[in-house]
C-alpha positions as CSV (number, residue, x, y, z in Angstrom):
1,M,107.7,65.7,67.3
2,T,105.4,65.0,70.3
3,L,106.9,65.7,73.7
4,P,106.5,62.9,76.3
5,F,104.4,65.2,78.5
6,G,102.8,68.6,78.2
7,P,101.9,71.5,80.4
8,P,101.0,72.2,83.1
9,I,103.4,70.5,85.5
10,E,104.5,71.8,88.9
11,P,108.1,72.9,89.0
12,M,110.5,71.4,91.6
13,L,110.9,73.7,94.6
14,A,113.5,74.7,97.1
15,K,113.4,74.9,100.8
16,P,115.1,77.7,102.8
17,T,118.4,76.5,104.3
18,P,120.5,78.5,106.7
19,E,123.9,77.5,105.2
20,I,125.3,76.3,101.9
21,P,125.4,72.5,102.4
22,D,128.8,70.8,102.4
23,G,130.0,67.4,101.4
24,P,130.1,65.3,98.2
25,G,127.2,65.1,95.7
26,W,126.2,68.8,95.6
27,L,126.0,71.2,92.7
28,Y,125.7,74.9,93.4
29,E,124.1,77.6,91.2
30,P,123.4,81.3,91.6
31,K,119.9,82.1,92.8
32,W,118.2,84.1,90.0
33,D,115.7,86.8,90.8
34,G,113.1,86.6,88.0
35,F,110.0,84.8,87.0
36,R,110.2,81.0,87.3
37,A,109.2,79.5,84.0
38,L,109.0,76.1,82.3
39,V,109.4,76.0,78.5
40,F,107.7,73.4,76.4
41,F,109.1,73.4,72.8
42,D,107.9,70.8,70.3
43,G,109.4,72.5,67.2
44,G,106.7,75.1,66.9
45,D,106.1,78.1,69.1
46,P,107.4,77.5,72.6
47,Y,104.9,77.4,75.5
48,L,105.9,79.3,78.6
49,Q,104.4,78.2,81.9
50,S,104.6,80.1,85.2
51,R,105.3,78.7,88.6
52,D,101.5,78.8,89.3
53,L,100.8,76.8,86.2
54,K,99.5,79.7,84.0
55,P,100.7,80.6,80.5
56,L,103.3,83.4,80.4
57,G,104.0,83.7,76.7
58,R,101.7,86.6,75.9
59,Y,103.8,88.8,78.2
60,F,107.1,87.8,76.7
61,P,106.6,87.7,72.9
62,E,110.3,88.3,72.2
63,V,111.3,85.3,74.3
64,V,108.8,83.0,72.6
65,A,110.1,84.1,69.2
66,G,113.7,84.0,70.2
67,L,113.6,80.5,71.8
68,A,111.9,79.1,68.7
69,G,115.1,79.9,66.8
70,A,117.6,79.3,69.6
71,L,116.5,75.8,70.9
72,P,118.2,73.1,68.8
73,C,115.5,70.4,69.2
74,P,112.2,69.7,71.0
75,M,112.7,69.8,74.8
76,V,111.2,70.8,78.1
77,L,113.3,73.2,80.2
78,D,113.0,74.7,83.7
79,G,114.5,78.1,84.3
80,E,114.0,81.8,85.0
81,L,112.8,84.7,82.9
82,V,115.0,87.7,83.7
83,I,115.8,91.2,82.4
84,M,119.3,92.4,82.6
85,G,119.7,96.1,83.4
86,P,122.8,98.3,83.9
87,K,122.9,97.5,87.7
88,G,122.0,93.8,87.5
89,L,118.7,92.0,87.1
90,D,115.7,94.3,86.9
91,F,112.7,92.7,88.6
92,D,110.7,96.0,88.3
93,A,111.0,95.7,84.5
94,L,109.7,92.1,84.7
95,Q,106.6,93.1,86.7
96,L,105.8,95.8,84.2
97,R,105.3,93.1,81.6
98,L,102.2,91.8,83.4
99,H,100.0,94.3,81.6
100,P,96.7,93.6,80.0
101,A,97.4,95.8,76.9
102,E,99.2,93.9,74.1
103,S,100.5,97.1,72.7
104,R,102.2,98.0,76.0
105,V,103.7,94.6,76.3
106,R,105.1,94.8,72.7
107,K,106.6,98.2,73.4
108,L,108.3,97.0,76.6
109,A,109.5,93.8,74.8
110,A,111.4,96.0,72.3
111,E,112.8,98.4,74.9
112,T,113.8,95.9,77.7
113,P,113.9,92.4,76.1
114,A,113.9,89.5,78.5
115,A,116.0,86.4,78.5
116,F,115.5,82.8,79.7
117,V,118.2,81.3,81.9
118,A,117.8,77.5,81.9
119,F,118.9,75.4,84.9
120,D,117.3,72.0,84.2
121,I,116.1,69.9,81.3
122,L,113.0,67.7,81.8
123,A,112.7,66.2,78.4
124,E,114.8,65.9,75.2
125,G,112.8,64.9,72.1
126,N,110.4,62.2,73.1
127,T,112.6,61.1,76.1
128,D,111.3,61.9,79.6
129,L,114.4,62.8,81.7
130,R,112.6,63.5,85.0
131,A,113.7,60.2,86.5
132,A,117.3,60.6,85.5
133,P,119.8,61.9,88.1
134,F,120.4,65.7,88.0
135,S,124.1,65.0,87.0
136,Q,122.9,63.5,83.7
137,R,120.3,66.2,83.1
138,R,122.9,68.9,83.7
139,E,125.2,67.3,81.2
140,R,122.5,67.2,78.6
141,L,121.5,70.8,79.3
142,T,125.0,72.1,78.8
143,A,125.6,69.9,75.7
144,L,122.4,71.2,74.0
145,L,122.4,74.8,75.1
146,G,126.0,75.6,75.9
147,D,126.4,77.4,72.5
148,A,122.8,78.6,72.2
149,R,122.2,82.2,71.2
150,P,120.1,84.7,73.1
151,P,117.6,84.8,74.6
152,A,118.6,81.3,75.8
153,F,121.3,81.0,78.4
154,V,122.5,78.3,80.8
155,T,123.1,79.1,84.5
156,P,126.6,78.8,85.8
157,A,127.1,75.9,88.2
158,T,129.9,74.6,90.3
159,G,130.7,71.6,92.6
160,D,133.2,73.7,94.5
161,R,131.6,74.9,97.8
162,A,134.3,77.5,98.2
163,L,133.4,79.1,94.9
164,A,129.7,78.9,95.9
165,L,130.5,80.8,99.1
166,D,132.4,83.4,97.0
167,W,129.3,83.7,94.7
168,F,127.1,84.2,97.7
169,D,129.2,87.1,98.9
170,R,129.9,88.8,95.5
171,F,126.5,88.4,93.9
172,E,124.7,90.2,96.7
173,G,122.5,93.0,95.5
174,A,123.0,92.5,91.8
175,G,119.9,90.3,91.3
176,L,121.6,87.1,92.2
177,D,120.5,86.9,95.7
178,G,121.9,83.7,97.1
179,V,122.7,80.2,96.1
180,I,120.7,77.1,95.1
181,A,122.2,73.7,96.0
182,K,121.0,70.5,94.2
183,R,121.8,66.8,94.8
184,L,123.5,65.3,91.8
185,E,121.8,62.0,92.2
186,A,118.3,63.4,92.6
187,P,115.5,63.0,90.0
188,Y,113.3,65.9,89.1
189,Q,110.4,66.0,91.6
190,P,107.5,68.3,90.6
191,G,106.0,70.2,93.5
192,V,108.5,68.9,96.0
193,R,111.0,71.1,97.9
194,A,113.9,68.9,96.9
195,M,116.5,71.7,96.5
196,A,118.1,74.0,99.1
197,K,118.0,77.7,98.8
198,I,120.4,80.0,100.7
199,K,119.2,83.6,100.5
200,H,120.8,86.8,101.5
201,L,119.5,88.7,104.4
202,R,121.0,92.1,104.1
203,T,121.2,94.6,107.0
204,V,120.6,98.3,106.7
205,D,120.0,101.3,109.0
206,C,116.9,103.2,108.2
207,V,115.1,106.3,109.6
208,V,111.5,105.9,110.8
209,G,109.5,108.5,108.9
210,G,106.0,107.4,109.9
211,F,103.8,104.6,111.0
212,R,100.4,102.9,110.3
213,W,98.0,101.8,113.0
214,N,96.9,98.2,113.4
215,K,93.7,97.7,111.6
216,G,90.8,98.4,114.0
217,E,93.2,99.5,116.8
218,T,93.8,103.1,116.1
219,G,95.4,104.8,119.0
220,R,96.1,101.5,120.8
221,S,98.5,99.5,118.6
222,V,101.0,100.3,115.9
223,G,100.8,98.1,112.8
224,S,104.0,99.0,111.0
225,L,106.9,101.4,110.9
226,L,107.5,103.3,107.6
227,L,111.2,103.4,106.8
228,G,113.3,105.8,104.7
229,L,116.7,106.6,103.4
230,Y,118.4,109.8,102.2
231,D,119.7,110.2,98.7
232,D,122.9,112.1,97.7
233,A,121.0,115.4,97.7
234,G,119.7,114.9,101.2
235,V,116.1,114.1,100.2
236,F,114.3,111.6,102.3
237,H,112.6,108.7,100.5
238,H,110.3,105.9,101.7
239,V,111.9,102.5,101.1
240,G,109.6,100.1,102.9
241,H,108.2,99.0,106.2
242,T,108.6,96.6,109.1
243,S,105.9,95.0,111.2
244,S,107.9,92.3,113.0
245,F,106.8,93.1,116.5
246,S,104.8,91.2,119.1
247,A,101.4,92.4,120.2
248,A,102.8,93.9,123.4
249,E,105.6,95.6,121.5
250,K,103.1,97.1,119.1
251,R,101.2,98.6,122.0
252,A,104.4,99.9,123.6
253,L,105.3,101.7,120.3
254,V,102.3,104.0,120.7
255,E,103.9,105.8,123.6
256,R,107.4,105.7,122.1
257,L,106.3,107.3,118.8
258,A,104.0,109.9,120.3
259,Q,106.7,112.5,120.9
260,Y,107.8,112.4,117.2
261,V,104.4,112.8,115.6
262,T,104.2,115.9,113.4
263,G,102.0,117.3,110.7
264,D,104.8,119.2,109.0
265,D,106.5,117.8,105.9
266,G,109.8,119.3,107.1
267,D,112.7,117.2,106.0
268,G,110.6,114.0,106.3
269,F,108.5,112.1,103.8
270,G,106.9,114.6,101.4
271,Q,109.9,116.0,99.4
272,G,111.0,112.5,98.2
273,R,109.0,109.3,97.6
274,T,106.2,108.9,100.1
275,P,104.3,105.9,101.5
276,G,100.9,105.1,100.2
277,A,101.3,106.2,96.6
278,P,98.3,104.5,94.8
279,S,99.1,101.8,92.3
280,R,97.3,98.9,90.6
281,W,98.8,96.6,93.4
282,S,97.3,98.7,96.3
283,A,93.7,99.1,95.0
284,G,91.3,98.8,97.9
285,K,93.9,99.0,100.7
286,D,93.9,101.5,103.5
287,L,97.0,103.5,102.9
288,A,96.6,106.1,105.7
289,W,99.7,106.8,107.7
290,T,100.9,109.1,110.5
291,R,104.0,111.3,109.8
292,L,106.9,111.4,112.3
293,R,109.9,113.7,112.6
294,P,112.8,111.7,111.0
295,E,114.8,111.3,114.1
296,L,114.5,107.6,115.1
297,V,117.0,105.2,113.5
298,C,116.6,101.4,113.5
299,E,118.5,98.5,112.0
300,V,116.5,96.1,109.8
301,T,117.2,93.1,107.6
302,F,115.7,92.5,104.2
303,D,116.0,89.9,101.4
304,Y,115.3,91.6,98.0
305,L,115.5,95.1,96.7
306,Q,113.0,96.1,94.0
307,G,114.5,99.2,92.5
308,P,115.1,101.6,95.4
309,R,112.8,99.9,97.9
310,F,112.4,96.7,99.8
311,R,110.2,94.2,97.9
312,H,109.0,92.5,101.1
313,A,108.6,93.7,104.7
314,A,111.9,94.2,106.5
315,T,112.6,92.6,109.9
316,F,113.3,94.9,112.8
317,K,116.6,94.1,114.6
318,R,117.3,97.0,117.0
319,W,117.1,100.7,117.6
320,R,120.2,102.6,116.6
321,T,120.3,105.6,119.1
322,D,124.0,106.0,118.3
323,K,123.5,106.8,114.6
324,P,122.4,110.2,113.2
325,P,119.5,110.0,110.8
326,Q,121.4,111.8,108.0
327,A,123.9,109.0,107.9
328,C,121.2,106.6,106.8
329,N,121.6,106.8,103.0
330,F,121.4,104.7,99.9
331,D,125.1,104.1,99.8
332,Q,124.4,101.2,102.2
333,L,122.7,99.4,99.4
334,A,125.4,99.9,96.7
335,A,126.3,96.8,94.7
336,V,128.5,96.0,91.8
337,V,127.4,93.7,89.0
338,P,129.5,90.6,89.3
339,F,131.8,89.5,86.5
340,E,129.9,86.2,86.0
341,L,126.6,88.0,85.4
342,E,128.2,90.1,82.7
343,Q,129.7,87.0,81.2
344,V,126.4,85.1,81.1
345,F,124.6,87.8,79.2
346,H,127.3,89.3,77.0
347,A,129.6,86.5,76.0
348,A,127.1,85.2,73.5
349,R,126.1,88.6,72.0
């Protein structure tokens, strides 16, 4: 059967929203932390398209093969590619899939298979559903895929804002980092920020273990502070950085940090994970940094964890002169996999 349209098409997007919207006409879903993907299935091999309109199938051969047998009819789906690990969704494992060697991809596909969580349907057979209200599309999605076998899953959803608030609190840190809110009467709008996303901003106290100079302003302006946490054995590990300072604040940091500069590994970065470790993502970047005695503590906010580190730059909130550095440990980041996440991935297995 020929689908009513083919790839590529832009996915519908979400705009950041400070609070979960209230009132009638909303449906709420957990916010998945994976790779956005559209699936085009005409009865043969499914075609996986990324958010930036590129093919994804070669990196997820187990999903392509699995969806071919799991999808009950030709359709176009919008959703998220995810990998479920023992502590929740594993974004690190997803990134490892973007590897040029097919043998490596096949090995990882067998060791850490991915899944596709659908949250919208754009076409069924030769019927284009994009103009239909989301309430009808959601009904068709659950009717068609509610009993589908892995690697196909349907995201949980609720019209109860109180439950969405509960999800927002309990899902924090397990890979479901917030809530998506959608209007029930809305059509599918490619490329338009027509949904609302409410993301977690988590707070943590970190120790400043080093800094980097502003490019071209060595000795005059600090570019970023390098942040660390202690593990259970008392080893200090680099977890990320913050650079959310004004130009004047970056100049003032030069004097503040000067008294803590040291060339000794001591109990700072050096025994644990250090900043500037080379990787394929950092090729060509200046990774030089200046070591500090781990005595300064600051409070920062962040959105996502990627393994034991911040995926994005953290935002500086305040200095914590009242908190001892050794009290800044990974326990602050502990999270429990929510019951619903277990249900989504294990009820059908």
